C-alpha positions as a printed Julia matrix, in Angstrom:
99×3 Matrix{Float64}:
   0.0    0.0     0.0
   1.07   3.53   -0.63
  -0.46   6.96   -0.69
  -0.76   9.29   -3.62
  -1.03  13.03   -3.25
  -2.33  15.14   -6.08
  -1.43  18.82   -5.87
  -4.04  20.76   -7.79
  -3.08  24.34   -8.68
  -4.68  27.01  -10.81
  -3.21  27.31  -14.28
  -0.81  30.23  -14.73
  -2.66  33.56  -14.89
  -5.68  32.2   -13.0
  -6.48  32.8    -9.35
  -7.37  30.39   -6.55
 -11.11  30.75   -7.22
 -10.63  27.92   -9.72
  -9.88  25.62   -6.78
 -13.27  26.33   -5.21
 -14.9   25.04   -8.38
 -12.84  21.84   -8.14
 -13.87  21.29   -4.51
 -17.52  21.96   -5.36
 -17.27  19.39   -8.14
 -15.86  16.78   -5.77
 -18.55  17.52   -3.18
 -21.23  16.16   -5.51
 -20.03  12.75   -4.35
 -20.61  11.36   -0.86
 -18.55  13.51    1.48
 -17.94  14.31    5.14
 -16.48  17.56    6.45
 -13.55  16.71    8.74
 -11.92  19.94    9.82
 -11.92  23.48    8.49
 -10.66  23.22    4.92
 -10.72  19.41    4.85
 -13.29  17.0     3.51
 -13.36  13.24    2.95
 -14.85  12.5    -0.46
 -15.77   9.08   -1.82
 -15.31   9.16   -5.58
 -16.44   6.14   -7.61
 -13.5    4.13   -9.05
 -11.07   5.99   -6.76
 -12.32   5.39   -3.25
 -12.15   7.8    -0.35
  -9.82  10.75   -0.61
  -8.9   13.47    1.86
  -9.2   16.86    0.17
  -7.35  19.73    1.88
  -7.93  23.29    0.74
  -4.85  25.44    1.22
  -4.29  29.02    0.11
  -3.06  28.33   -3.42
  -3.18  24.55   -3.74
  -5.68  21.78   -3.25
  -4.25  18.48   -1.95
  -6.06  15.25   -2.75
  -4.66  12.34   -0.76
  -5.64   8.72   -1.32
  -4.33   5.27   -0.47
  -3.98   2.57   -3.11
  -2.83  -1.03   -2.9
  -1.1   -1.53   -6.24
   0.46   0.2    -9.21
  -2.61  -0.68  -11.3
  -4.9    0.89   -8.7
  -2.68   3.98   -8.65
  -2.84   4.36  -12.42
  -6.65   3.97  -12.4
  -7.03   6.44   -9.53
  -4.82   9.04  -11.25
  -6.66   8.73  -14.54
 -10.05   8.88  -12.85
  -9.15  11.94  -10.79
  -7.81  13.73  -13.86
 -11.08  12.97  -15.7
 -13.1   14.03  -12.66
 -11.47  17.42  -12.1
  -9.21  17.97  -15.08
  -9.53  21.07  -17.19
  -7.3   23.63  -18.79
  -7.87  25.81  -15.71
  -5.78  23.59  -13.42
  -2.42  21.84  -13.2
  -2.17  18.51  -11.37
   1.11  17.09  -10.1
   1.54  13.8    -8.27
   3.71  12.59   -5.39
   3.74   9.27   -3.61
   4.56   8.12   -0.1
   5.55   4.49    0.29
   5.9    4.58    4.07
   2.56   2.76    4.32
   4.12  -0.29    2.65
   5.99  -1.08    5.88
   2.73  -1.23    7.85
């Protein structure tokens, strides 16, 4: 198991209001507010993701159990929120694999 973190940023020349639209789009799925600026969202074909709204970036964190699941989750998230208004970069944390 490992976690993936998508950093979602506004495209150059656009402001952070674009991120609010992304969060609103994710909230159409089953969701639970966790803390100020954080929501757990269950997206079909991805699973449950923690979405954290920061000043100029939106972090979408999810846990996957294989490389195939990671590829499917990345592609699904890009389809779900992707547009020319945002830039998505990915990072992974393999520290869960020791658990």
